[in-house]
VODO-970903 format. One record per residue (C-alpha): residue in one letter; x, y, z. Coordinates in steps of 0.05 Angstrom, whole numbers, plus 32768, in hexadecimal, padded with zeros to 4 digits. Example, Ala and Ser with C-alpha at 12.3 -4.5 7.8 and 13.67 -1.06 7.14 Angstrom:
<kekols>
- A,80F6,7FA6,809C $
- S,8111,7FEB,808F $
</kekols>
This chain:
<kekols>
- X,776F,7B4F,79F5 $
- X,777D,7B12,7A19 $
- X,7764,7AE1,7A50 $
- X,77A6,7AC3,7A73 $
- X,779D,7A7F,7A88 $
- X,77B4,7A5E,7AC3 $
- X,77ED,7A37,7A99 $
- X,7808,7A75,7A7C $
- X,7803,7A97,7AB2 $
- X,782C,7A69,7ADD $
- X,785F,7A63,7AAC $
- X,7863,7AAA,7AA3 $
- X,786A,7AAB,7AF3 $
- X,78A0,7A7A,7AEF $
- X,78CE,7A93,7ABE $
- X,78C0,7AE4,7ADB $
- X,7899,7AFB,7AA5 $
- X,785B,7B30,7AA4 $
- X,7827,7B26,7A6C $
- X,77F1,7B5D,7A6B $
- X,77B1,7B41,7A61 $
- X,7776,7B2F,7A94 $
- X,776C,7AEB,7AC0 $
- X,772B,7AC9,7AD2 $
- X,771D,7ABD,7B19 $
- X,7728,7A75,7B14 $
- X,776D,7A86,7B02 $
- X,7775,7AAC,7B39 $
- X,7761,7A74,7B63 $
- X,778A,7A36,7B41 $
- X,77C4,7A66,7B49 $
- X,77BB,7A81,7B95 $
- X,77AC,7A32,7BA4 $
- X,77F2,7A22,7B95 $
- X,780F,7A58,7BBE $
- X,7828,7A4E,7C06 $
- X,77EF,7A67,7C36 $
- X,7816,7A9D,7C52 $
- X,7826,7ABD,7C0F $
- X,77E6,7AB6,7BEE $
- X,77CD,7AF8,7C03 $
- X,7805,7B23,7BE9 $
- X,77FB,7AFC,7BAC $
- X,77AD,7B02,7BA6 $
- X,77B9,7B4E,7BA8 $
- X,77FC,7B4B,7B72 $
- X,77CE,7B27,7B40 $
- X,7798,7B52,7B4F $
- X,77C0,7B97,7B49 $
- X,77DF,7B73,7B00 $
- X,77A3,7B56,7AE6 $
- X,7760,7B67,7AD4 $
- X,773E,7B2B,7AF9 $
- X,76F8,7B17,7AD5 $
- X,76C0,7AF5,7B04 $
- X,768F,7AC6,7AF0 $
- X,7656,7AF1,7AD7 $
- X,7614,7AD9,7AB6 $
- X,7637,7ADF,7A75 $
- X,7667,7AB7,7A86 $
- X,7634,7A80,7AAE $
- X,760B,7A81,7A6F $
- X,7646,7A77,7A42 $
- X,765E,7A3F,7A6D $
- X,761D,7A18,7A68 $
- X,7620,7A1B,7A1D $
- X,7664,79FF,7A1C $
- X,7653,79CE,7A49 $
- X,7617,79AC,7A28 $
- X,7637,79B5,79E8 $
- X,7677,798A,79FF $
- X,764A,7953,7A2E $
- X,7629,794A,79EC $
- X,7660,7937,79CC $
- X,7680,7912,7A04 $
- X,76BE,7943,7A04 $
- X,76BE,7966,7A4D $
- X,76F8,798E,7A64 $
- X,76FD,79A3,7AB3 $
- X,76D2,79D4,7ACA $
- X,7703,79FD,7AE0 $
- X,7717,79FF,7A96 $
- X,76D7,7A0B,7A78 $
- X,76CA,7A41,7AA1 $
- X,770D,7A68,7A89 $
- X,76F1,7A5A,7A44 $
- X,76B0,7A72,7A57 $
- X,76CC,7AB2,7A71 $
- X,76FA,7AC1,7A32 $
- X,76C0,7AB2,7A01 $
- X,7689,7ADD,7A31 $
- X,76BE,7B18,7A30 $
- X,76D4,7B10,79E8 $
- X,771C,7B01,79FB $
- X,7754,7AD1,79DA $
- X,7766,7A9E,7A11 $
- X,77B0,7A96,7A11 $
- X,77C8,7A4D,7A29 $
- X,77EE,7A11,7A27 $
- X,77B5,79DD,7A31 $
- X,77A1,79BE,79EB $
- X,775C,79A7,7A10 $
- X,7747,79F2,79FF $
- X,7750,79E1,79B2 $
- X,770F,79C2,79AE $
- X,76E7,79FD,79CE $
- X,7707,7A22,7985 $
- X,76BE,7A0D,795F $
- X,7697,7A23,7996 $
- X,76B5,7A69,7998 $
- X,76F0,7A72,79BC $
- X,7720,7A95,79A0 $
- X,7769,7A71,79B9 $
- X,77B0,7A7F,79B8 $
- X,77D0,7A43,79CC $
- X,7813,7A41,79E1 $
- X,784B,7A08,79E6 $
- X,784F,79D9,7A21 $
- X,7829,79AF,7A4E $
</kekols>
């Protein structure tokens, strides 16, 4: 199974392509904030019907804290939203599909990553 990152989901939407997988609640929020308010409700419904939306549970919170601490010690922090998405993938034993190379630094911390061209 895979967790589709915001960059890949947006690219797929622009290309009118569907890809099976899960998305993080963070990805849902990031996509919806870019949609005009009058269309957000329908877009939210369609995304929730199309993907398993994974929330932030205790496993994700603890994994996020572990990742944050490790990256901070090395001076390699990434944005919190990305760190939460990565923590969601690790906590749920999913491969993260992304175009964002920042995620590569999390592979040694347990992130399974499928990096796609772009960004």
